[in-house]
mmCIF file as Biopython writes it, N, C-alpha, C and O atoms, coordinates in Angstrom:
data_model
#
loop_
_atom_site.group_PDB
_atom_site.id
_atom_site.type_symbol
_atom_site.label_atom_id
_atom_site.label_alt_id
_atom_site.label_comp_id
_atom_site.label_asym_id
_atom_site.label_entity_id
_atom_site.label_seq_id
_atom_site.pdbx_PDB_ins_code
_atom_site.Cartn_x
_atom_site.Cartn_y
_atom_site.Cartn_z
_atom_site.occupancy
_atom_site.B_iso_or_equiv
_atom_site.auth_seq_id
_atom_site.auth_asym_id
_atom_site.pdbx_PDB_model_num
ATOM 1   N N  . GLU A ? 1  ? 0.959  -1.512 -0.155  1.0 0.0 1  A 1 
ATOM 2   C CA . GLU A ? 1  ? 0.018  -0.315 -0.197  1.0 0.0 1  A 1 
ATOM 3   C C  . GLU A ? 1  ? 0.904  1.278  0.199   1.0 0.0 1  A 1 
ATOM 4   O O  . GLU A ? 1  ? 0.771  2.180  -0.627  1.0 0.0 1  A 1 
ATOM 5   N N  . GLY A ? 2  ? 1.629  1.503  1.249   1.0 0.0 2  A 1 
ATOM 6   C CA . GLY A ? 2  ? 2.567  1.937  1.248   1.0 0.0 2  A 1 
ATOM 7   C C  . GLY A ? 2  ? 3.601  2.760  -0.368  1.0 0.0 2  A 1 
ATOM 8   O O  . GLY A ? 2  ? 3.875  3.905  -0.727  1.0 0.0 2  A 1 
ATOM 9   N N  . LEU A ? 3  ? 3.808  1.626  -0.793  1.0 0.0 3  A 1 
ATOM 10  C CA . LEU A ? 3  ? 5.347  1.593  -1.929  1.0 0.0 3  A 1 
ATOM 11  C C  . LEU A ? 3  ? 3.767  2.378  -3.640  1.0 0.0 3  A 1 
ATOM 12  O O  . LEU A ? 3  ? 3.894  3.148  -4.591  1.0 0.0 3  A 1 
ATOM 13  N N  . ASN A ? 4  ? 2.620  1.579  -3.097  1.0 0.0 4  A 1 
ATOM 14  C CA . ASN A ? 4  ? 1.769  1.637  -4.310  1.0 0.0 4  A 1 
ATOM 15  C C  . ASN A ? 4  ? 1.254  3.525  -4.612  1.0 0.0 4  A 1 
ATOM 16  O O  . ASN A ? 4  ? 1.085  4.198  -5.629  1.0 0.0 4  A 1 
ATOM 17  N N  . SER A ? 5  ? 1.177  3.737  -3.467  1.0 0.0 5  A 1 
ATOM 18  C CA . SER A ? 5  ? 0.530  5.420  -2.586  1.0 0.0 5  A 1 
ATOM 19  C C  . SER A ? 5  ? 1.614  6.305  -3.589  1.0 0.0 5  A 1 
ATOM 20  O O  . SER A ? 5  ? 1.421  7.142  -4.470  1.0 0.0 5  A 1 
ATOM 21  N N  . LYS A ? 6  ? 3.160  5.536  -2.854  1.0 0.0 6  A 1 
ATOM 22  C CA . LYS A ? 6  ? 4.559  6.858  -3.504  1.0 0.0 6  A 1 
ATOM 23  C C  . LYS A ? 6  ? 4.289  6.920  -5.312  1.0 0.0 6  A 1 
ATOM 24  O O  . LYS A ? 6  ? 4.173  8.013  -5.865  1.0 0.0 6  A 1 
ATOM 25  N N  . ILE A ? 7  ? 4.232  5.918  -5.913  1.0 0.0 7  A 1 
ATOM 26  C CA . ILE A ? 7  ? 3.986  5.557  -7.476  1.0 0.0 7  A 1 
ATOM 27  C C  . ILE A ? 7  ? 2.940  6.188  -7.957  1.0 0.0 7  A 1 
ATOM 28  O O  . ILE A ? 7  ? 2.757  6.714  -9.054  1.0 0.0 7  A 1 
ATOM 29  N N  . MET A ? 8  ? 2.151  6.067  -6.866  1.0 0.0 8  A 1 
ATOM 30  C CA . MET A ? 8  ? 1.126  7.051  -7.595  1.0 0.0 8  A 1 
ATOM 31  C C  . MET A ? 8  ? 1.367  8.732  -7.351  1.0 0.0 8  A 1 
ATOM 32  O O  . MET A ? 8  ? 1.038  9.574  -8.188  1.0 0.0 8  A 1 
ATOM 33  N N  . ALA A ? 9  ? 1.758  8.925  -6.547  1.0 0.0 9  A 1 
ATOM 34  C CA . ALA A ? 9  ? 1.897  10.353 -6.247  1.0 0.0 9  A 1 
ATOM 35  C C  . ALA A ? 9  ? 2.973  11.118 -7.153  1.0 0.0 9  A 1 
ATOM 36  O O  . ALA A ? 9  ? 2.920  12.327 -7.378  1.0 0.0 9  A 1 
ATOM 37  N N  . ILE A ? 10 ? 3.838  10.355 -7.584  1.0 0.0 10 A 1 
ATOM 38  C CA . ILE A ? 10 ? 5.331  10.110 -8.551  1.0 0.0 10 A 1 
ATOM 39  C C  . ILE A ? 10 ? 4.310  10.596 -9.718  1.0 0.0 10 A 1 
ATOM 40  O O  . ILE A ? 10 ? 4.365  11.612 -10.410 1.0 0.0 10 A 1 
ATOM 41  N N  . LYS A ? 11 ? 3.081  9.227  -9.709  1.0 0.0 11 A 1 
ATOM 42  C CA . LYS A ? 11 ? 2.639  9.516  -11.330 1.0 0.0 11 A 1 
ATOM 43  C C  . LYS A ? 11 ? 2.090  11.039 -11.626 1.0 0.0 11 A 1 
ATOM 44  O O  . LYS A ? 11 ? 2.328  11.830 -12.539 1.0 0.0 11 A 1 
ATOM 45  N N  . ARG A ? 12 ? 1.370  11.099 -10.623 1.0 0.0 12 A 1 
ATOM 46  C CA . ARG A ? 12 ? 0.757  12.388 -10.318 1.0 0.0 12 A 1 
ATOM 47  C C  . ARG A ? 12 ? 1.780  13.653 -11.063 1.0 0.0 12 A 1 
ATOM 48  O O  . ARG A ? 12 ? 1.473  14.106 -12.166 1.0 0.0 12 A 1 
ATOM 49  N N  . ARG A ? 13 ? 2.544  13.955 -10.594 1.0 0.0 13 A 1 
ATOM 50  C CA . ARG A ? 13 ? 3.461  15.285 -10.786 1.0 0.0 13 A 1 
ATOM 51  C C  . ARG A ? 13 ? 3.737  14.691 -12.203 1.0 0.0 13 A 1 
ATOM 52  O O  . ARG A ? 13 ? 3.870  15.641 -12.975 1.0 0.0 13 A 1 
ATOM 53  N N  . ALA A ? 14 ? 3.887  13.411 -12.904 1.0 0.0 14 A 1 
ATOM 54  C CA . ALA A ? 14 ? 5.072  12.872 -14.116 1.0 0.0 14 A 1 
ATOM 55  C C  . ALA A ? 14 ? 4.727  13.853 -15.481 1.0 0.0 14 A 1 
ATOM 56  O O  . ALA A ? 14 ? 5.236  13.532 -16.555 1.0 0.0 14 A 1 
ATOM 57  N N  . CYS A ? 15 ? 3.994  14.855 -15.413 1.0 0.0 15 A 1 
ATOM 58  C CA . CYS A ? 15 ? 3.667  15.404 -15.901 1.0 0.0 15 A 1 
ATOM 59  C C  . CYS A ? 15 ? 5.152  16.324 -16.859 1.0 0.0 15 A 1 
ATOM 60  O O  . CYS A ? 15 ? 4.952  16.400 -18.071 1.0 0.0 15 A 1 
ATOM 61  N N  . GLY A ? 16 ? 5.790  16.622 -16.618 1.0 0.0 16 A 1 
ATOM 62  C CA . GLY A ? 16 ? 6.874  17.221 -16.853 1.0 0.0 16 A 1 
ATOM 63  C C  . GLY A ? 16 ? 8.243  16.342 -17.333 1.0 0.0 16 A 1 
ATOM 64  O O  . GLY A ? 16 ? 9.319  16.840 -17.662 1.0 0.0 16 A 1 
ATOM 65  N N  . TYR A ? 17 ? 7.930  14.987 -17.288 1.0 0.0 17 A 1 
ATOM 66  C CA . TYR A ? 17 ? 9.254  13.655 -17.632 1.0 0.0 17 A 1 
ATOM 67  C C  . TYR A ? 17 ? 8.327  13.874 -19.003 1.0 0.0 17 A 1 
ATOM 68  O O  . TYR A ? 17 ? 7.150  14.127 -19.259 1.0 0.0 17 A 1 
ATOM 69  N N  . ARG A ? 18 ? 9.783  13.578 -19.856 1.0 0.0 18 A 1 
ATOM 70  C CA . ARG A ? 18 ? 9.745  12.955 -21.184 1.0 0.0 18 A 1 
ATOM 71  C C  . ARG A ? 18 ? 9.384  11.999 -21.880 1.0 0.0 18 A 1 
ATOM 72  O O  . ARG A ? 18 ? 8.883  12.114 -22.998 1.0 0.0 18 A 1 
ATOM 73  N N  . ASN A ? 19 ? 9.643  10.721 -21.168 1.0 0.0 19 A 1 
ATOM 74  C CA . ASN A ? 19 ? 9.696  9.630  -21.496 1.0 0.0 19 A 1 
ATOM 75  C C  . ASN A ? 19 ? 9.063  8.564  -20.168 1.0 0.0 19 A 1 
ATOM 76  O O  . ASN A ? 19 ? 9.157  8.692  -18.947 1.0 0.0 19 A 1 
ATOM 77  N N  . ARG A ? 20 ? 8.656  7.909  -20.686 1.0 0.0 20 A 1 
ATOM 78  C CA . ARG A ? 20 ? 9.158  6.173  -19.675 1.0 0.0 20 A 1 
ATOM 79  C C  . ARG A ? 20 ? 10.489 6.292  -18.644 1.0 0.0 20 A 1 
ATOM 80  O O  . ARG A ? 20 ? 10.733 6.417  -17.444 1.0 0.0 20 A 1 
ATOM 81  N N  . GLU A ? 21 ? 10.911 6.214  -19.436 1.0 0.0 21 A 1 
ATOM 82  C CA . GLU A ? 21 ? 12.356 6.111  -18.730 1.0 0.0 21 A 1 
ATOM 83  C C  . GLU A ? 21 ? 12.517 7.301  -17.994 1.0 0.0 21 A 1 
ATOM 84  O O  . GLU A ? 21 ? 13.417 7.188  -17.162 1.0 0.0 21 A 1 
ATOM 85  N N  . GLN A ? 22 ? 11.977 8.376  -18.004 1.0 0.0 22 A 1 
ATOM 86  C CA . GLN A ? 22 ? 12.808 9.121  -17.107 1.0 0.0 22 A 1 
ATOM 87  C C  . GLN A ? 22 ? 11.563 9.062  -15.985 1.0 0.0 22 A 1 
ATOM 88  O O  . GLN A ? 22 ? 11.914 9.507  -14.892 1.0 0.0 22 A 1 
ATOM 89  N N  . PHE A ? 23 ? 10.272 8.629  -16.044 1.0 0.0 23 A 1 
ATOM 90  C CA . PHE A ? 23 ? 9.515  7.587  -15.019 1.0 0.0 23 A 1 
ATOM 91  C C  . PHE A ? 23 ? 9.730  7.036  -14.227 1.0 0.0 23 A 1 
ATOM 92  O O  . PHE A ? 23 ? 9.652  7.322  -13.033 1.0 0.0 23 A 1 
ATOM 93  N N  . LYS A ? 24 ? 10.065 6.074  -14.749 1.0 0.0 24 A 1 
ATOM 94  C CA . LYS A ? 24 ? 11.348 4.536  -14.101 1.0 0.0 24 A 1 
ATOM 95  C C  . LYS A ? 24 ? 11.994 5.219  -13.284 1.0 0.0 24 A 1 
ATOM 96  O O  . LYS A ? 24 ? 11.763 5.222  -12.075 1.0 0.0 24 A 1 
ATOM 97  N N  . THR A ? 25 ? 13.212 6.124  -14.058 1.0 0.0 25 A 1 
ATOM 98  C CA . THR A ? 25 ? 13.982 7.064  -12.775 1.0 0.0 25 A 1 
ATOM 99  C C  . THR A ? 25 ? 13.502 7.086  -11.664 1.0 0.0 25 A 1 
ATOM 100 O O  . THR A ? 25 ? 13.649 6.273  -10.752 1.0 0.0 25 A 1 
ATOM 101 N N  . ALA A ? 26 ? 12.927 7.993  -11.697 1.0 0.0 26 A 1 
ATOM 102 C CA . ALA A ? 26 ? 12.106 9.007  -10.504 1.0 0.0 26 A 1 
ATOM 103 C C  . ALA A ? 26 ? 11.146 7.665  -9.419  1.0 0.0 26 A 1 
ATOM 104 O O  . ALA A ? 26 ? 10.898 7.532  -8.220  1.0 0.0 26 A 1 
ATOM 105 N N  . ILE A ? 27 ? 10.895 6.987  -10.533 1.0 0.0 27 A 1 
ATOM 106 C CA . ILE A ? 27 ? 10.371 6.282  -9.393  1.0 0.0 27 A 1 
ATOM 107 C C  . ILE A ? 27 ? 11.436 5.325  -8.494  1.0 0.0 27 A 1 
ATOM 108 O O  . ILE A ? 27 ? 11.312 5.155  -7.281  1.0 0.0 27 A 1 
ATOM 109 N N  . TYR A ? 28 ? 12.253 4.875  -9.126  1.0 0.0 28 A 1 
ATOM 110 C CA . TYR A ? 28 ? 14.091 4.264  -8.576  1.0 0.0 28 A 1 
ATOM 111 C C  . TYR A ? 28 ? 14.459 5.014  -7.340  1.0 0.0 28 A 1 
ATOM 112 O O  . TYR A ? 28 ? 14.809 4.403  -6.330  1.0 0.0 28 A 1 
ATOM 113 N N  . PHE A ? 29 ? 14.381 6.586  -7.391  1.0 0.0 29 A 1 
ATOM 114 C CA . PHE A ? 29 ? 14.872 7.695  -6.915  1.0 0.0 29 A 1 
ATOM 115 C C  . PHE A ? 29 ? 14.512 7.622  -6.007  1.0 0.0 29 A 1 
ATOM 116 O O  . PHE A ? 29 ? 15.114 7.335  -4.972  1.0 0.0 29 A 1 
ATOM 117 N N  . PHE A ? 30 ? 12.991 7.961  -6.228  1.0 0.0 30 A 1 
ATOM 118 C CA . PHE A ? 30 ? 12.177 8.448  -4.642  1.0 0.0 30 A 1 
ATOM 119 C C  . PHE A ? 30 ? 11.914 7.362  -3.724  1.0 0.0 30 A 1 
ATOM 120 O O  . PHE A ? 30 ? 12.011 7.574  -2.516  1.0 0.0 30 A 1 
ATOM 121 N N  . CYS A ? 31 ? 11.526 5.994  -4.252  1.0 0.0 31 A 1 
ATOM 122 C CA . CYS A ? 31 ? 11.349 4.590  -3.919  1.0 0.0 31 A 1 
ATOM 123 C C  . CYS A ? 31 ? 12.182 3.513  -3.946  1.0 0.0 31 A 1 
ATOM 124 O O  . CYS A ? 31 ? 11.856 2.370  -3.627  1.0 0.0 31 A 1 
ATOM 125 N N  . GLY A ? 32 ? 13.788 4.042  -4.512  1.0 0.0 32 A 1 
ATOM 126 C CA . GLY A ? 32 ? 14.800 3.365  -3.667  1.0 0.0 32 A 1 
ATOM 127 C C  . GLY A ? 32 ? 15.365 3.218  -2.772  1.0 0.0 32 A 1 
ATOM 128 O O  . GLY A ? 32 ? 15.879 2.110  -2.619  1.0 0.0 32 A 1 
ATOM 129 N N  . GLY A ? 33 ? 15.592 4.452  -1.534  1.0 0.0 33 A 1 
ATOM 130 C CA . GLY A ? 33 ? 16.069 5.118  -0.859  1.0 0.0 33 A 1 
ATOM 131 C C  . GLY A ? 33 ? 17.404 5.313  -1.353  1.0 0.0 33 A 1 
ATOM 132 O O  . GLY A ? 33 ? 18.473 4.851  -0.955  1.0 0.0 33 A 1 
ATOM 133 N N  . LEU A ? 34 ? 16.996 6.462  -2.749  1.0 0.0 34 A 1 
ATOM 134 C CA . LEU A ? 34 ? 19.070 6.435  -3.339  1.0 0.0 34 A 1 
ATOM 135 C C  . LEU A ? 34 ? 19.120 7.943  -2.706  1.0 0.0 34 A 1 
ATOM 136 O O  . LEU A ? 34 ? 18.097 8.535  -2.361  1.0 0.0 34 A 1 
ATOM 137 N N  . ASP A ? 35 ? 20.553 8.542  -2.588  1.0 0.0 35 A 1 
ATOM 138 C CA . ASP A ? 35 ? 20.765 9.379  -1.981  1.0 0.0 35 A 1 
ATOM 139 C C  . ASP A ? 35 ? 21.354 10.906 -3.306  1.0 0.0 35 A 1 
ATOM 140 O O  . ASP A ? 35 ? 21.831 11.131 -4.418  1.0 0.0 35 A 1 
ATOM 141 N N  . ARG A ? 36 ? 20.883 11.460 -2.179  1.0 0.0 36 A 1 
ATOM 142 C CA . ARG A ? 36 ? 20.500 12.743 -3.649  1.0 0.0 36 A 1 
ATOM 143 C C  . ARG A ? 36 ? 21.582 13.859 -3.781  1.0 0.0 36 A 1 
ATOM 144 O O  . ARG A ? 36 ? 21.362 15.008 -4.166  1.0 0.0 36 A 1 
ATOM 145 N N  . TYR A ? 37 ? 22.966 13.262 -3.343  1.0 0.0 37 A 1 
ATOM 146 C CA . TYR A ? 37 ? 24.756 13.464 -3.463  1.0 0.0 37 A 1 
ATOM 147 C C  . TYR A ? 37 ? 25.154 12.563 -3.444  1.0 0.0 37 A 1 
ATOM 148 O O  . TYR A ? 37 ? 24.843 11.602 -2.740  1.0 0.0 37 A 1 
ATOM 149 N N  . PRO A ? 38 ? 26.108 12.678 -4.381  1.0 0.0 38 A 1 
ATOM 150 C CA . PRO A ? 38 ? 27.255 11.616 -4.211  1.0 0.0 38 A 1 
ATOM 151 C C  . PRO A ? 38 ? 28.335 11.434 -2.704  1.0 0.0 38 A 1 
ATOM 152 O O  . PRO A ? 38 ? 29.057 12.347 -2.302  1.0 0.0 38 A 1 
ATOM 153 N N  . LYS A ? 39 ? 28.273 10.617 -2.308  1.0 0.0 39 A 1 
ATOM 154 C CA . LYS A ? 39 ? 28.683 10.592 -0.935  1.0 0.0 39 A 1 
ATOM 155 C C  . LYS A ? 39 ? 30.628 11.105 -1.097  1.0 0.0 39 A 1 
ATOM 156 O O  . LYS A ? 39 ? 31.104 10.877 -2.209  1.0 0.0 39 A 1 
ATOM 157 N N  . GLN A ? 40 ? 31.230 11.498 -0.437  1.0 0.0 40 A 1 
ATOM 158 C CA . GLN A ? 40 ? 32.294 12.453 -0.468  1.0 0.0 40 A 1 
ATOM 159 C C  . GLN A ? 40 ? 33.476 10.992 -0.579  1.0 0.0 40 A 1 
ATOM 160 O O  . GLN A ? 40 ? 33.400 9.791  -0.321  1.0 0.0 40 A 1 
ATOM 161 N N  . ALA A ? 41 ? 34.624 12.013 -1.159  1.0 0.0 41 A 1 
ATOM 162 C CA . ALA A ? 41 ? 35.554 10.833 -0.802  1.0 0.0 41 A 1 
ATOM 163 C C  . ALA A ? 41 ? 37.032 11.110 0.388   1.0 0.0 41 A 1 
ATOM 164 O O  . ALA A ? 41 ? 37.777 10.173 0.675   1.0 0.0 41 A 1 
#
């Protein structure tokens, strides 16, 4: 339920995505726990 609602929220904001690949990347970013910034060396 939680994951599905996150994907639906991303889908509602998806007007700016140019194609499905960018939409898929957004799902991975927001639901996959990716960091926004690279790690410091």
